[in-house]
C-alpha positions in Angstrom: 116.2 66.6 163.5 113.5 64.1 162.7 110.8 66.8 162.8 113.0 68.9 160.3 113.2 65.9 158.0 109.4 65.6 157.9 108.9 69.2 156.8 110.4 68.9 153.4 107.8 70.5 151.1 107.3 70.5 147.3 108.6 74.1 147.2 111.7 72.9 149.1 112.4 70.2 146.5 112.0 72.7 143.6 114.4 75.1 145.3 116.8 72.1 145.8 116.8 71.2 142.2 117.2 74.9 141.1 120.1 75.4 143.5 118.3 78.0 145.7 119.1 76.3 149.1 121.7 76.8 151.7 124.3 74.1 152.4 122.4 73.2 155.6 119.1 72.9 153.8 120.7 70.8 151.0 122.0 68.4 153.7 118.6 68.2 155.3 116.8 67.6 152.0 119.2 65.0 150.8 118.8 63.1 154.1 115.0 63.2 153.6 115.4 61.9 150.0 117.4 58.9 151.2 114.4 57.9 153.3 112.0 58.6 150.4 113.2 56.8 147.3 110.2 57.5 145.1 110.5 61.2 145.6 114.3 60.9 145.1 113.7 59.4 141.7 111.3 62.2 140.9 113.9 64.8 141.9 116.4 63.0 139.7 114.0 63.4 136.8 113.6 67.0 137.5 117.4 67.5 137.6 117.7 65.7 134.2 115.0 67.9 132.7 116.7 71.1 134.1 120.0 70.0 132.4 118.2 69.5 129.1 116.5 72.9 129.4 119.7 74.6 130.2 121.5 73.0 127.2 118.6 73.8 124.9 118.3 77.4 125.8 121.9 78.1 126.7 122.4 80.4 123.7 119.5 82.6 124.8 120.3 83.1 128.4 122.1 86.4 128.8 122.6 88.1 132.2 122.1 91.8 132.6 124.0 94.1 134.9 120.5 95.2 136.4 119.6 91.7 137.3 120.9 91.7 140.8 119.4 95.2 141.4 116.0 93.9 140.4 116.2 91.0 142.8 117.3 93.2 145.6 114.5 95.6 144.9 112.0 92.7 145.0 113.2 91.7 148.4 113.1 95.2 149.8 109.5 95.7 148.7 108.3 92.7 150.6 106.7 93.4 154.1 109.4 92.9 156.7 107.0 91.8 159.4 106.4 88.5 157.6 109.6 86.8 156.3 107.8 83.6 155.6 105.5 85.4 153.2 108.5 86.8 151.4 110.0 83.4 151.0 106.7 81.9 149.8 106.3 84.7 147.2 109.9 84.4 146.0 109.5 80.7 145.6 106.2 81.2 143.8 107.9 83.5 141.3 110.8 80.9 140.7 108.2 78.2 140.1 106.3 80.4 137.6 109.5 81.2 135.8 110.3 77.4 135.7 106.8 76.6 134.4 107.2 79.2 131.7 110.5 77.8 130.5 108.9 74.3 130.5 106.1 75.5 128.3 108.5 77.3 126.0 110.6 74.3 125.7 107.6 72.1 124.8 106.6 74.6 122.2 110.1 74.7 120.7 110.2 70.8 120.6 106.9 70.6 118.8 107.9 73.3 116.3 105.9 76.3 117.6 109.0 78.4 118.0 111.1 76.8 115.3 111.4 79.9 113.1 113.1 81.9 115.9 115.3 78.9 117.0 116.5 77.7 113.7 118.4 80.1 111.5 118.3 80.1 107.8 122.0 79.1 107.5 122.0 76.3 109.9 119.5 74.2 112.0 122.1 73.4 114.7 123.2 76.8 115.3 121.2 77.2 118.7 122.7 74.0 119.9 126.3 74.6 118.9 127.0 77.1 121.7 129.6 77.4 124.4 127.2 76.2 127.0 126.7 73.0 125.2 130.3 72.2 125.9 130.0 71.0 129.5 127.1 68.7 128.6 129.3 66.9 126.0 132.3 66.8 128.3 130.3 65.3 131.1 128.7 62.7 128.8 132.3 61.8 127.5 133.6 61.5 131.0 130.8 59.3 132.2 131.1 57.0 129.1 134.9 56.6 128.9 136.3 57.2 132.4 134.8 54.0 133.7 136.3 51.8 130.9 139.2 49.7 131.8 140.6 48.3 128.5 139.2 50.7 126.0 139.1 54.1 127.8 141.3 55.6 125.1 142.2 55.0 121.4 145.9 55.9 121.6 147.8 55.3 124.8 150.3 57.6 126.7 153.2 55.7 125.0 152.4 57.3 121.8 151.9 60.9 123.1 153.7 62.6 120.1 151.5 60.8 117.6 148.4 61.4 119.7 149.1 65.2 119.7 149.9 65.3 115.9 146.8 63.2 115.0 144.3 65.1 117.0 145.8 68.5 116.2 145.3 67.8 112.5 141.7 66.7 113.0 141.0 69.9 114.9 143.0 72.0 112.4 144.6 73.6 115.5 148.2 73.3 116.9 148.0 71.0 119.8 150.1 70.0 122.7 149.0 67.6 125.6 149.2 69.1 129.1 151.5 67.7 131.6 149.6 67.4 134.9 152.2 65.5 136.8 152.8 68.4 139.2 149.1 67.8 140.3 149.5 64.1 140.7 147.9 63.1 137.4 149.5 61.1 134.6 148.3 60.8 131.0 146.3 57.6 130.2 145.9 58.5 126.5 143.3 60.2 124.2 140.7 59.7 121.5 138.9 61.4 118.7 135.3 62.1 119.4 132.6 64.5 118.0 132.0 67.9 119.6 129.2 70.0 118.1 129.1 67.8 115.1 132.9 68.3 114.3 136.1 66.5 115.2 137.0 66.9 118.8 139.7 65.6 121.1 139.7 64.1 124.6 142.6 63.4 126.8 142.3 61.3 129.9 144.4 61.4 133.1 144.6 59.2 136.2 146.2 59.7 139.7 147.7 57.2 142.0 144.4 56.3 143.6 142.7 55.5 140.2 140.7 58.8 140.0 140.3 59.9 136.5 139.7 63.2 134.8 139.2 64.2 131.1 140.2 67.2 129.0 137.9 67.9 126.1 138.7 70.2 123.1 136.3 71.2 120.3 136.0 73.8 117.6 133.8 76.9 118.2 134.6 79.0 115.2 131.9 81.6 115.8 133.3 82.7 119.1 136.0 85.4 119.7 135.7 85.8 123.5 137.5 84.2 126.4 135.3 83.1 129.3 135.9 80.8 132.1 132.9 78.9 133.8 132.0 76.0 135.9 129.2 73.4 135.7 128.3 70.7 138.1 125.7 67.8 137.6 125.3 65.0 140.1 128.9 65.3 141.5 130.5 65.6 138.0 132.4 69.0 137.9 133.4 70.7 134.8 135.5 73.8 134.3 135.2 75.1 130.8 136.3 78.1 128.7 136.3 79.3 125.1 139.4 80.8 123.7 139.2 81.9 120.1 138.1 79.0 117.8 138.6 76.4 120.5 136.5 75.3 123.5 138.1 73.5 126.4 136.5 71.6 129.3 138.1 69.8 132.2 135.8 67.2 133.9 136.1 64.9 136.9 134.6 63.5 140.0 137.1 65.3 142.2 137.0 68.2 144.6 136.2 71.4 142.8 139.3 73.1 144.2 141.5 70.4 142.7 139.7 70.4 139.3 140.2 74.2 139.2 143.9 73.8 139.7 143.9 71.3 136.8 141.9 73.7 134.6 144.3 76.6 135.4 147.3 74.4 134.6 145.7 73.3 131.3 144.9 76.9 130.4 148.4 78.0 131.1 149.9 75.1 129.0 147.4 75.5 126.1 148.0 79.3 126.1 151.8 78.8 126.0 151.7 76.2 123.2 149.5 78.3 121.0 151.7 81.3 121.5 154.8 79.4 120.4 152.8 77.5 117.7 153.9 74.1 119.0 
């Protein structure tokens, strides 16, 4: 095991940041990082840069039905007698793609690509996308979930007022999900900005003190329902867009539990919108 820990390469670290490692490789690399704090800090910086890049270009990342076939074809074209060569080539391509994205991001930030990123009718259009929702939800969770006295603006004892107030600010009928069946009780909620408009956040807590948040924000340009997951440094977020409203459930809890919470929220929000209450 010691020999394995000493063989973590630069390519291994990049693959780790990009999520292209197996669970066993991830465990090996994380053990190595514990013994190499300087490299661990460097990896954390890479992860932060990756998050920023994903948020910046989320509106331009579109999958294609042929993507998987192209990847499979690339693997099949590699000489079968040298699997290590295939691994090195694949890693090289991934690093080249990452480098290209980094250069494109730098150009965008300096204004080189500004005409294509900023539309005539709104400079924030590229940022106000569905994929910016998890970033905002995770930031709100990290800021408020650790608060003791000021985690929320309105407590659970004023639940009716909280729903009415935030519903008016979102200009959308709103009810607060009941998550007691999953062991979570309402702490309260607050008003906060989401994509530059009024948004709402509800906070819940279980018997052990674990907290999770439910974030809602307007997304008027969207008309499709999608359900996705995002994870950054142990903070998991399930999010979906349904008509004009985006929803995000965030917490440092097992993904399976958070998915149950997200499913329950989706069911209750959908029911309240159907009844108009």
